[in-house]
BAVO-30355 format. One record per atom (N, C-alpha, C, O, CB): x, y, z. Coordinates in pm, whole numbers, plus 50000, padded with zeros to 5 digits. Atoms other than C-alpha are relative to their C-alpha. Glycine has a CB too. Layout:
<rs>
XYZ;...
</rs>
This chain:
<rs>
501465001549983;482981034188160;499744985049993;500254978549902;499165008149888;500415013549997;481530999888248;498604998249971;497745004250037;500284994150123;501365003450045;478480986688077;499714986050011;500474978049958;499795004049863;500525014549998;476580954088159;498765000149914;497795007449935;499644994550152;501064999750116;474400945787856;499524985249987;500274975449995;500655005849849;500655012850012;471950917987810;499044999649878;498135007749866;499234996950129;500905001950120;470330906087480;499574985150000;500314976250045;500775004049859;500515013749987;468240875287444;499674993649864;499354981749860;498765000150087;500285005350124;467680870587078;500575008149889;501085019149914;498594998649984;499214993450107;468970879886724;499725014349984;500645022049956;499764993549873;500234985750013;467150912986712;500605008450097;501085019450071;498685002750001;499344992549890;468370923287036;501544999849990;502205009350033;499574994050136;498574999950025;471880912886947;500345010349898;501335017249921;500484986549955;499774989550093;471790935386648;499895014150057;500735022750034;499074998549891;500094987049925;470500964386857;501135003450092;501645014650100;498805000150080;498864998549909;473130958087114;501315003149937;502065011549987;500154988350077;498834996050069;475920958186869;500045013849955;501065020449973;500194991849890;500024986550056;474820990986707;500175010050132;500855020250121;498535002749912;499864991549889;474541006487063;501374999150051;501925009550085;499034996950104;498665001249955;477870992887168;501015008449904;501915015449951;500374984750005;499214992550091;479431007486851;499815014550018;500795021850005;499694996249863;500184986849974;477861040486925;500585004850127;500995016350131;498675002749996;499394996249877;479121041587279;501545000449986;502225008450049;499574990350110;498494999250024;482681033587154;500405013049929;501495018249951;500494987649912;499684987750070;482501064186928;500085011350105;500955020050096;498925003249887;500064989149902;481621086287230;500884998050116;501355007650178;498635001750048;499155003249883;483601068287496;501004989149959;500694977349976;499114995150124;499175009950047;486601050787354;500454989650103;500784978350068;501115006249943;499465009949898;487581034287683;498864990550066;499074983650166;500725008350118;501125006849945;484131018487737;500254984549999;500714979249898;498725003849922;499875014649996;484190981287850;498684994150028;497894999850104;501014995450103;501265006949992;481330956787826;500114986050055;501084978850031;499374999549867;500195013349952;480200925788006;498544996349987;497715005449976;500474998750143;501455003049999;476920906387994;499794986949915;500594977649913;499145012749940;500465010850086;475040882887750;499615005649869;498945015849859;498854992450062;500354995750137;474730885787380;500294990649887;500604979149919;500695012349971;499795008950112;475180870187046;501275003649910;502175010749954;498735000249915;498724998450084;477740870586757;500235015049962;501375019649954;499904991249863;499784985550043;477090907286654;500565007450122;501475015550103;498615007249948;499394993149886;477790919387009;501374995750032;502215003450079;499194998450118;498675005649986;480740895987028;501025007649916;502155009949959;500004985449962;499134992950098;482210914386729;500255014250060;501215020950019;499305000849851;499714985949941;481950947086939;500704998050138;500795007350218;498595009150019;499095001849880;484000931887222;499314993350120;499894992450228;500535013950046;500635007649889;481470912887434;500284985350012;500074978249914;498595001349990;499895014249971;482310878787588;498724996450070;498524999950186;501284996650086;501225003749939;478920864187648;500214989550110;501034980450095;499054995049895;499885009349884;478520845587985;499484987149967;499894977350029;499295005050121;500505013050041;476560818387813;499405001849865;499215013349826;498984994250101;500534997150134;475090812687463;498715007150003;497825002950077;499844987649921;501254992449999;472370837787392;498814991349952;497654993949984;500155012549910;501175007950060;470330811287211;499214992750113;498094988250088;500544989049890;500805006149889;469290796487555;498845008650045;497965004050117;500894997250120;501014990149957;467130827587601;498975001849887;497975008649911;500675013950036;500814998450122;465460825487244;498734992550004;498494984349916;500754995849881;501265007549989;462070812787359;498815010849999;499015022350036;499994990850136;501154991550013;458650828087307;498704993450035;498454981950000;499935005149864;501335006049968;455190822987444;499924991550124;500934985550160;499574991749887;500165007149880;453810806387758;500374985049979;501164979350054;498575001750050;499775014950017;453850770887622;501434996749971;501914986150012;499144994549886;498555002150027;457470774787491;500805001750123;501734993950144;500525009749894;499104996749881;458890789287819;499834989550108;500794985550173;499685014350062;500015008849881;457380765088066;501044987650002;501664985050105;498584994650013;498945011049983;459650734387973;501435004350045;502224996550098;500164992849867;498684995649976;462660756088016;500115009550114;501115016450131;500525006049882;500074990849894;461620774988319;501234999350102;501845009550136;498704997650071;498935001949903;464260759288565;501335004949942;502145010950013;500104985250041;498774995650061;467040766088318;500075015650003;501035021950049;500094994649854;500064984950008;465980801988262;500145006650136;500815016950148;498665004649937;499854994249862;465640808388640;501414999250050;501835007950126;499094992850099;498665001349965;469160796088686;500875011149929;501775017149987;500464985849966;499254991250090;470460817888409;499675014750044;500555023350034;499594997249844;500284987149933;468620848688568;500895002050112;501525012550118;498585000950049;499284998849874;470370842988895;501445002449967;502115010950025;499844987650089;498444999250025;473850837888736;500295014749933;501295021549957;500554986949889;499774986150067;473330869788518;499965011550102;500735021050094;498895002849887;500084990049903;472290890188811;501185000550089;501695011350119;498824998450075;498835000549917;475080878889028;501265005849927;502075013149984;500254985450043;498854993750079;477570887288748;499845016049995;500815023450013;500024993949845;500194985250010;476030922388709;500255007050137;500805018050142;498535003249950;499664994749869;476220928389082;501445000350019;501925010450070;499394992250108;498655000249969;479840917889095;500695010549908;501715016349948;500584985849983;499294991550096;480700939588783;499885014450045;500735022650009;499444998349855;500194985749950;479410971488952;500045009449876;500875018449874;501175004350110;499964992050113;478650986988614;499445014150021;498655016650113;499294993149895;500514986849999;478021023788548;498435000049958;497635008250001;500885008949901;501335001450049;474811012388370;499774985449963;500624978549906;499755009349880;500545013550037;472810979888334;499025002749877;498095010849885;499204992750130;500914997450119;471190978387986;499464986149958;500214977049921;500815007449874;500675010550050;468590952687903;499505002749867;499005013749846;499004996450083;500464998750142;467700947987535;498894991449973;499134979349973;501084996949903;501195008250025;464200935187458;499974988650107;500434990650219;500014994049850;500075012449926;463580899987605;499575004450145;500315001550239;501434991849997;500314994049872;461660917487900;499804989850115;500124992650231;498765008349984;500235009749888;460700885388090;501404996950070;501494995950192;499314986149943;498625003649945;464490877488136;500605013250063;500955013650181;501024994049880;499294987749952;465890913488163;499475006350111;500245012150187;500065009649905;500614993349898;463350926088403;500284992750129;500474999050233;498575001549972;499705008549876;463950897188652;501455001950031;501785002150149;499674984149978;498564997249961;467720903388630;500115013650062;500805014950163;500964999349877;499944987549949;467250939988690;499435001750139;499895009650222;499385008449911;500635000049856;464990933588994;501004994350097;501205000250203;498634991050009;498985005649904;467630911589156;501285008750016;501905009150123;500434986049952;498834990749985;470450936389078;499545012050089;500275016350178;500535005449854;500584987949926;468290965189217;499824996650152;499995005050240;498535004349936;500165004149855;467630945189538;501405000750068;501525005050183;499374984950014;498594999749943;471450942089593;500645014549997;501385018450086;500944990049917;499404987350028;472350976689452;498915010749967;498715013949850;500994998549884;501144992150044;469441000489475;500395012549924;499555018949861;499175003850118;499524987850075;471541028589330;500404996549846;500825005549773;501305006150080;499595003350134;472221009688998;499095005649891;497915002449883;500084985549988;500744994850109;471161028688699;499654988849907;500494980449875;500775010849929;500575009850094;468971007588467;499395005049876;498485013349886;499014992650065;500554995550131;468201013288097;499434987849937;499994976949945;501095006849905;500535011350082;465970991687889;499845004349857;499175014349834;498644995150055;500074996750133;466280992587516;498774990749934;498754978449944;501464997649932;501215004950057;462940985187334;498845000350108;498784992550202;500234985649945;501064998549910;459800997087506;498994988349988;498684983949877;499345013349978;501045011450011;457260969287598;498705006049925;498405017949928;499584994150157;501074996550088;454230969487372;498715002550084;497664996550060;499784988949893;501204997249902;451870983687650;498825006349917;497705006249968;500465010750125;500994994450072;449891000787375;499184988349933;498044990149890;500605009949901;500715011450063;449000965987241;499434990450103;498334985350081;500944992449908;500485009949902;448610943787552;500675002250134;501795007450140;500264985549951;499434998749871;449160943187927;500595013450036;501795014550062;500984990350014;499574985749974;449380980487989;500725001050138;501595009550156;498715010049997;499534998749871;450180973788356;501604996949996;502275000250094;499164990350097;498615001650009;453720963388243;500805011850015;501885010650074;500324994449883;499294987749999;454870998688216;500235005050153;501305009850189;499205010749914;499864996149868;454161005888586;500924990450079;501724994450162;498665001050062;499025008649940;455880974288691;501365001249961;502264999350043;499664987449981;498684997350058;458790981288470;500625013250071;501815013750100;499865001949838;499534987449933;459121015888630;500614996650136;501505004050176;498815010450018;499425003849868;459950998988968;501434996249979;502144996550080;499214988250068;498685004950016;463250986688819;500835006549892;502065005449887;499924986349975;499254993150110;464031007488509;499945014950006;498865020150034;499494995749867;499974985349995;464961043788499;499775007049875;499205017849872;501245004550050;500074993250120;465161050788136;499844989649879;500404978649876;501265008949987;500365009050102;463861036187819;500415005949863;500265017849836;498524997050007;499744995950139;465071036587452;498914994049918;498724981949918;501424995549949;501165004650073;462071034687225;500244998649858;500955007149806;498905008650020;499875002350137;461941021286871;498925006949920;499135010349804;499994985849973;501144994450072;458571035986780;499605013650054;499555015950175;498834990550006;500174985249969;457711072886775;498915002750109;499015012450184;499605007949867;501104997149907;454501069986986;500174993850134;499254994650215;498704995649942;499915006349884;455991050487269;500495008050125;500105004850237;500784989349976;499684991349880;457651077487495;498885003950087;499005002850209;500635012349958;501094995649919;454371090387608;499554989450105;499274992450222;498875003649910;500515011449914;453351056087749;501024998850116;500654997950233;499874985549915;498885002249897;456801052687929;500035011050097;500115008450217;501404998849933;499974988249906;456811088088075;498845000450094;498975004050211;500025013149922;501205001349914;453291083488201;500234991150127;499784993750239;498834994149917;499855009249886;454491053688407;501145004250093;501354997650195;500244985749950;499034994849905;457341073688565;501454997649948;502394999250027;499804993250139;498705001050038;460311066588346;500415009549891;499555012749808;500244987049963;499674992050116;462271088988112;500194991449879;500544979749893;501225008150024;499985008250114;462251077687756;500265009049874;499725019949859;498684992049989;499704993350116;463731087587423;499574991149876;499774979049881;501495003650000;500125007350120;462621077087071;501285001149929;501715012349900;498865004849917;498655000150058;465941066686910;499894995849854;500914995949786;500984990350080;500025005150131;464721053886581;500084984849991;500614978150080;501085005949926;500005014850019;464231018286439;501084996849919;501295003349816;498744994649939;498835003650080;467271001386313;499754996549856;500664997449774;500664988850061;500345003150147;465530990985989;500285011449910;500605009349793;498514996349984;499834988450088;465871026685861;501405002049954;501655009349858;499555012250068;498544997050027;469681025185857;500544988149924;501704988649884;500855002650134;499485011150071;469960990885688;500125003749849;499255010749797;499114987650024;499844997850142;471300992185325;498914992549918;498524981449953;501414995549958;500915004750082;468790986485047;500564996649868;501205004949804;499005008949991;499385004450122;469750966084747;499215005349880;497995006349883;500104984649995;500564994350120;469160980584398;499444990449896;499364978349920;501025008049937;500585007950103;467640968284078;501124991249926;500824980249879;499265009449900;498905007750055;470990956383943;500184986650081;500174975750025;501315008650003;499715012249915;471610932384241;498704991049997;498784978850011;500405004250157;501285007549998;467850922184221;499994991349872;499584979749878;498715010150006;499985006750134;468280912083848;501034988450016;500744977049980;500425010649876;498965010149983;471520893383935;499504988250086;499864976650063;501255006250064;500475010249917;469710874884204;499064990449931;499134978249949;499375005850115;500825008550079;467020862783970;500724991149901;500364979549882;499055008049930;499225006550094;469570852983714;500774987350073;500774976150022;501005010749935;499335009749931;471620833583974;499194987250043;499694976050050;500545006350110;500905010849963;468550813284084;499074995349890;498084988649920;499225004250114;500855004350109;467050807683736;498555004450011;497634997149973;500054985549991;501354994049989;464060830083810;499895009149886;500685018449873;499745007650135;500214990550119;462780846383491;499715013750047;499105015450153;498824995549908;500174986449970;462740883983490;498535004650021;498255014150095;500625007649894;501394997649984;458950883983459;499244990150087;498034991250104;499405000449872;500775009749905;458120855283691;499605006150128;500375012450200;500844987650035;500434993549855;455980865683989;500824992650109;500844980350116;498294998050035;499085005349896;458390861184288;499345004250139;499045015850167;501565006249983;500614997049865;456950857684641;501064994850105;501664984150092;498504992550020;499205004749886;458960855984962;499084993050106;498034998050146;500775012250065;500735007949894;457800828985213;500805002350124;501984998750129;499864984049965;499314996649876;458700840385562;499294994450119;498605002150185;500135014850015;500935006349899;457150816085817;500625000750145;500264993550238;499714984549960;499444997649861;459350829186111;501444994350015;501954987149929;499064993350110;498555003849970;462820823086265;500034990550103;501094984650121;500875011650041;500055010749887;461810800286552;499504987249946;498734986849850;499055004450120;500425013450044;461330763486514;498504997950019;497844992049933;500774989150076;501425001349982;457850765086667;499125007749902;498075002949857;499665004250135;500774992450101;456680792686436;500014993749860;499024993449787;500545014149991;499925006350139;458000774886125;499104987750002;498424985649902;501544995749959;500735011549992;456300742686237;498485002949986;497744995349923;500334993350125;501464996450001;452900760086284;499595006549859;498535003949801;499685010550122;500444991450114;453040783985984;500314993249867;499564995149771;500705013950005;499615004950138;454850764385703;498854992649929;498634995049810;501234990350010;501055007950079;451920740685620;498865010749949;498345009549838;499304987850101;500984991350039;449500769985614;500465009849884;499755013449791;499555007250119;499464991450116;451720791685403;500264992049875;500124997749767;501345007250039;499935009150115;452390762785166;498734998549935;498654999549813;500494986950038;501385000450069;448640758085113;499585012649936;498965012649830;498904996350098;500314986950056;448270795285059;500565001849861;499875005349766;500535010850089;499224998850123;451030795584790;499554990649897;499644993449777;501444997850026;500515009450099;449570765184632;498685006249919;498495004649799;499624986150077;501294992550061;446200785284570;500505010649919;499995012049808;498985006450109;499524988550079;448110815184448;500574995349872;500395001549767;501045008150075;499185005250117;450260793384210;498934995649889;499184996449769;501014986950047;501075004050105;447050780784039;499635011449906;499345009749787;498694995350072;500474987750081;446230816283927;501355006249936;501235014649848;499185011750102;498714994350042;450010824483860;500934987449965;501774984250049;500665009650120;499335011550026;451500793483689;501535000750005;502184990750035;499594995749877;498574997449991;455080809483672;500455002450128;501665004650142;500385010749924;499644994849869;455030816984046;501364992450044;501504980250030;498754997650107;498795004649927;458540812784216;499885004250147;499225013950183;501325006149936;499974997349850;459090812384591;501384999650052;502164990650021;499154989750078;498664999149926;462150823084799;499735000650142;498885008050192;500875012549959;500165000849850;462530814185160;501335004150069;502234995850080;499594985150046;498794996049919;465200834085354;499894993350144;498824991950202;500085016650013;499995006549878;466280817085670;501045005650101;501865014050063;500214986049975;498894996649904;468420821985984;500844986450021;500324975450000;499385006050147;499175012649979;471300797086065;499444990450094;499544978350073;501345003350048;500445009549889;469680782886381;498924990949951;498804979750002;499475008050127;501115009550038;466690768386197;499964998749840;498924996049781;498545005550059;499945000850152;467790768185830;499684985949954;498864984349863;501435004149945;500215013250049;467900730285795;498554995150023;497984988049940;500984990750065;501345003649978;464490726185965;499065007049911;498125000649863;499645002350134;500794993350097;462930752985752;500084994749861;499054994049794;500365013749999;499855006950123;464340736685440;499064987949987;498364986249887;501414995749986;500815012650007;462600703985519;498465003550003;497654997249935;500394990150125;501424996249986;459290721485615;499445005649867;498275003249836;499845010750114;500484993650120;459050740985283;500274992049872;499994996349760;500615013649990;499685007750129;460230712985049;498814996849911;498934994649790;500684986850033;501265003950078;456630705684948;499305012449950;498245010849888;498994991750089;500714987950048;455710742384870;500165000749850;501124995749791;500545013150069;499914998150144;454940751784515;501065010349962;501665016250053;498665004349946;499164989650040;457110775084314;501514996550018;502365005350036;499635012350076;498585003549988;460320755284339;500815007550103;501755014450063;500645001749873;499574991249904;461250770884671;501625000849996;502324990849988;499434995450139;498604998149991;464730786184681;500395003650152;500085014850192;500445011449900;499774997449870;465960784185042;501395006350025;502425000549989;499824987850073;498864991750000;468510811085130;500465001850153;499715000350249;499665014049929;499454995349869;470910821185419;499815013950009;499335020049914;501464996850019;500124985349978;470940855785562;500825008849914;500495020649899;500345003150135;499144991450083;473650868285336;499275003949864;499575014349805;501374992449971;500784996550129;471220867285027;498725006450028;497955008449935;499704987649914;501374995149979;468260881985201;499715012449948;498575014149905;499695000650130;500314986950055;468600917985090;499674999549855;498745006049808;501135009350020;500205001250150;468910907684720;498684993449976;497994996449878;501164991849929;501265006950020;465950884784766;498825010150021;497875009949944;499884987750099;500944990449974;463890912884911;499885009349878;498765012449839;500345007250125;499994991050105;464840935584624;499354993349877;498685000149799;501415004749973;500545005950118;463840910284366;498574995550005;497974992249903;500804989049965;501345005149982;460490900584517;498945009749958;499115021949961;499794996250139;501214992250028;457050911784405;499105002050113;498445012450124;499254993849896;500895000249875;455220903184736;500594990850094;501604984350067;498514995749971;499535008649883;455700884685056;498784994750079;497745001150089;500975008450099;500985006349899;453710861585287;500944997550117;501844989050109;499214985749944;499165001149892;455280865585625;499204999650137;498075004150156;500975011549995;500414999249861;454910859485994;500065013450056;500825022050012;500804991450081;500054987149933;454060887586219;501245002550072;501804993250131;498865000750094;498804995549932;457020907286360;500745010349925;500245016449830;500874988850026;499174989250055;459750930286272;500254998449849;500555008249782;501355000450075;499695002050140;460190914685925;498985009449924;499255013549812;499874984049956;500954990550084;457150936685823;500605013549972;500245020349876;498625002650076;499284986950017;459400967085864;501184997849902;501535007049828;500535005650144;498995003350090;462190950185674;499444999749860;500085004449766;500624987050036;500585001350132;459880943185387;499515014049955;499555016949836;498824989550000;500474987050026;458470978785405;501235009049953;501095017249862;499295005750127;498794993050038;462090992885384;500454997049866;501025005549799;501064997150091;499645004950132;462640972485072;498915002349902;499094999249784;500354985750005;501144997050088;459240982984928;499244987149952;498674986949843;500505008049877;500715012350040;457780947084925;498614998750058;498504997150179;500814987950040;501325001949939;453960944484962;499914987450067;500644978250032;498925001049901;499955012049917;453010918285214;498684996850050;497855005750065;500945001550113;501165005749926;450250896485366;500734994450134;501804988450128;499154987549908;499515005349874;450860887885734;499184990050056;497994992650074;500165010250095;500665010449942;449870855485879;500694994350117;501884991550111;499774990449907;499355004849878;450430842886233;499024991950086;497824994450093;500585011850080;500875006849894;449250817286496;501044995650097;502234995050067;499074987149943;499165003049882;450640806786832;499584986150050;498624980349999;499855011250115;500455011549922;450470776187060;498625003250055;498345014850083;501004996650115;501394997949962;446840771887169;499905008850136;499095018050147;499304985550018;500124992949870;447490784187535;500485014349978;499865023450033;500854992750115;499654987050023;449400814287413;498965008649910;498765020649928;501344999449939;501074993950074;446710822087159;498845005750089;498415017150078;499454989849903;501094996449925;443990822087414;500425011650089;499625020850105;499464988350077;499674988849911;445940845187652;500115012749915;499665023349958;501344997250078;499904987450080;446740869487367;498665006149957;498445018249953;500824997349876;501404994550047;443130871387246;499295007450106;498545016850082;499064988549955;500644993249884;442070880487601;500615013350027;499925022650069;500104991550125;499324988049957;444740907087647;500205010449891;500485021949926;501304996350057;499724991050105;445110923487302;499055011450005;497845009650021;499954993149871;500724988049994;444010959687297;499995007749870;499545019249872;500535008150105;499824993550127;444580969086939;499374991149882;499204979049901;501565002749977;500695007950104;442920958186602;500974997149893;500504992549789;498755007249943;499005004950086;446270952586417;501264998250086;501465005150186;500225009649880;498745002049931;449680938886528;501115002649899;502285001049935;500094985550061;499014997750090;451480947986208;500635013650017;499945023850013;499494998349869;499284986549968;454040975386276;499885009949879;499775021949906;501624997450031;500184991850112;453730989985928;498625007350006;498505019049970;500134991649876;501464994249985;449930996285993;500035009950123;499475020850117;498834987450026;500004991949876;450611010086350;500765012849973;500315023750008;500644992250121;499204987750013;453301034086249;499455009149899;499435021349918;501414996949966;500694991550105;451591046085933;498625004850037;498085013649970;499894992449870;501364997349958;448291048386109;499024996249886;498035003149863;499845015150039;500925005650105;446661028785826;499724984850039;500214979350138;500695001349847;500155014549997;445420993285782;500244993249863;499594983549824;498614996750049;499595003850137;447020988285442;500414985849983;500104979449883;501095008449956;499445013750001;448740955285527;498924990550057;498574991750174;501374999150086;500895010449960;446260926085546;500704990550094;501844986350071;499464992649879;499445010149900;446810903185851;498914989550040;497744992750062;500525007550134;500775011249968;445390869585931;500584992650123;501594985750111;499914990949880;499395003949870;445970859686297;499104988350059;497904987550034;500065013050105;500755011149933;444950828586495;499184992149913;499694987349812;499155005050102;500855008650086;442020809986351;499905005249859;499544997649769;498604998850059;500144993450133;442090834886052;501204996149916;501194998349795;499895015950014;498795003350082;445580821885948;499664987949918;500044976849957;501294997250091;500515010750080;444060800385677;500275002849854;500135014349811;498544998050026;499744997950150;444950795585307;498805005649923;498995013849832;500414986449933;501144994150071;441420803085191;499905014850018;499355021449931;498734993950045;500094986249971;441730837285346;501265008149962;501195019949927;499705001550143;498744993450036;445340845485282;500365000049849;501065008849799;501094993450074;499685000650144;445480834384919;499485011749919;500235017449840;499454987549942;500564988850083;443110861284772;500755012650034;500995020749944;498455002150025;499274987749970;444980888284962;501295000949934;501705011249880;500205001550143;498665000250053;448280877384848;499895000949843;500735007449781;500784986850048;500174999050151;447050873284479;499765013749964;500285017949861;498844991549947;500274986350034;445810908384483;501285008649993;501375018049915;499055005950101;498724992549999;449340920884560;500874997549869;501755005349831;500834995850128;499195002950119;450670904084248;499465007549877;499935005649765;500024984949973;500564990750110;448640928884040;500195014250045;500215017250164;498424997449969;499844986349969;449150965884011;498615006550025;498115013849939;500775006949886;501334995149969;445860974684177;500025009350134;501085012550188;499024987550019;499964990849884;444740996884470;500664994050126;501335001350198;498595004250035;499385006849884;445860971384739;501535001650001;502165004350103;499644985149999;498494997550016;449420973684613;500355014550025;501255017650104;500484996149854;499624986149987;449461010884585;499825006050145;500625014350189;499185008049900;500194995649869;448051016784929;501114995550097;501535002750187;498704995450045;498905004249916;450720994885085;501225008049978;501915011550075;500304985949978;498724992250025;453551013984909;499895013750068;500855018550129;500285001949842;500124987549926;452161046185040;500184999250149;500875007350210;498715005949972;499785003549853;451931032285393;501394998050038;501835003250140;499284987650037;498615003449973;455451019485378;500895013050001;501715015050090;500534989649891;499224987650014;456931052885270;499745008150130;500685013350189;499595008449866;500474992249884;455041069885557;500624993650129;501125000750216;498395000250007;499415006749879;456201043685816;501515002850010;502015006550117;499744984449995;498584998250002;459831046385716;500325013850046;501195015250132;500574997349864;499714987149961;459801083985749;499775002050155;500595007950226;499165009549916;500304998349852;458191082686097;501024991850096;501194994550215;498474995050027;499095008149922;460701056886207;501515005250007;502384999450072;499974986349941;498764994049992;463651079686146;500884999649878;502075002649883;500654994550105;499125001250116;464751073885789;500565013649958;499855023649959;499264993749884;499314987650031;467311099985680;500615006950118;501355016550097;499105009249936;499424993549884;468271109286036;501214992250041;501614982749974;498995001250116;498875007549944;471231098086250;499734985650022;498574982150045;500415005850127;500165014449977;471751060486291;499424996950131;499855003250227;501274993149987;500675003249871;469611045686569;501054995650109;500914998850227;498924988549979;498995003949902;472631030486735;500715011750068;500995011350187;501014991349935;499374988249957;474241064186768;499125008450096;499535013750200;500375007749881;501004993049925;471071080186889;499694993450133;499465000250233;498775001349920;500175007049873;470591052887151;501305002250091;501155004750211;499744984449971;498854997449915;474191056887275;500005014650052;500375016550167;501304996949922;500134987049949;473671095187298;498965001050115;499185008250212;499655009049889;500994999549907;470501089287493;500454994350132;500155000050237;498864993349950;499495005949883;472231065787740;500985009450078;500965010450200;500674987349962;499054990949928;475081091487805;499325012050059;499695016850166;501125004949906;500724988849948;472651119687844;499304997250123;499275005450215;499085004649905;500655005649876;470681099088098;500994999550107;500745004750216;499404986049978;499025001449894;473801090888287;500515014250043;500755016550162;501204990949951;499514986549967;474961127388273;499015006650101;499435012650200;500155008949867;500904994349910;471761138488437;499964993050140;499394998450235;498664999949937;499855007049873;472471112988715;501315002850059;501634997150163;499824985449984;498744996449951;475901128288761;501144989949981;502204990250044;499845003050137;498985010550033;477701098088610;500815005049881;500235005849773;499314985849966;499164996150120;480531110088378;500654987849950;501114979450026;501085010850034;499335010650067;481911086288117;501424999150043;502075009550052;499915001649854;498605001949972;485281071488217;500384986349960;499554977349947;500315002450144;499465012950037;487571043288118;499974990750111;500104994650227;501365001149951;500065010149877;487301011088318;499724986149938;499224984649826;498755004050114;500185014350044;487190973088294;498754994250073;498574995850194;501334991050034;501055007349939;484080953488352;500414985550021;501194980049943;498745000849916;499545013849970;484410918788514;499074990649932;499244978449942;500044997050154;
</rs>
């Protein structure tokens, strides 16, 4: 079986690796080609170019790299056409993956196309589902309410669970060891500062998060702050948070789970990290802003009153969020301070987190295996039986 798979950022790389592992269990002779990162490389993929070239977000961020991205789209489509895979699978990064799929379909109209991660049509740009249906046959959805939207647009779709539910959760012993290793007193209030993983996000959010923490520290003199980072932006993040209060401890990804287990609350950028925090039981405040052009576009197109996934999945509004012009210290600090007390705000978040995790598939089969089974079932309905073979 030949699979051409495309991922454009770290979260997609993790999804792709789990899917590839799931396919290997079911089809030991499967061969992969395409674009991905380190996790997918560990599953046998030789990426055609560094995945980091695709890790851009927002109108203002994409425009300077448009020519390079356009060239990579053409190169990737040509490679997929030449590989003649049994299935082309795009993982998130819809602006890139859809353009590749469209070019592949133009050359090979019979090419089965799967997309992993449904577009957020319930949040903004609902017309994307109809346009997507022109080049995508089947969708693997992370959120339980998404299949209805995809099916209405003409694609088959399975909810396969969110990967956050299968990640290991660190216990109290490791949390205590983490505090001890970083000289954080057992009773010291500990806040996670998570201003994003992209350079642009960190640059915009770090000063506002720092000002927020400064206000919280005035009411909690023993406050300590921990900042988990990713390798690509670790040094930049370290410089940006150096002036934060609470003697910030900047960590690499290997210590992230222990830090989450040790934390009392978090101040985080909007995104999947809210589900990671929920899985670890860490109450949070969400703050986010974008480049001015992107902010204006999103404000015009947004169709929902919350962008935090914990709120959406649990059907609550337990997690406070401060977006755009509301991403200010004077608004975020009181909300964060409330979470450092055992009050109703903290209790409401914990209840919402438990509900969200259950709805995302906690306790069921691993999402990567469910995704693999969904792909194989889709291909089976198209009369394509798994077989061994080499992808070019």
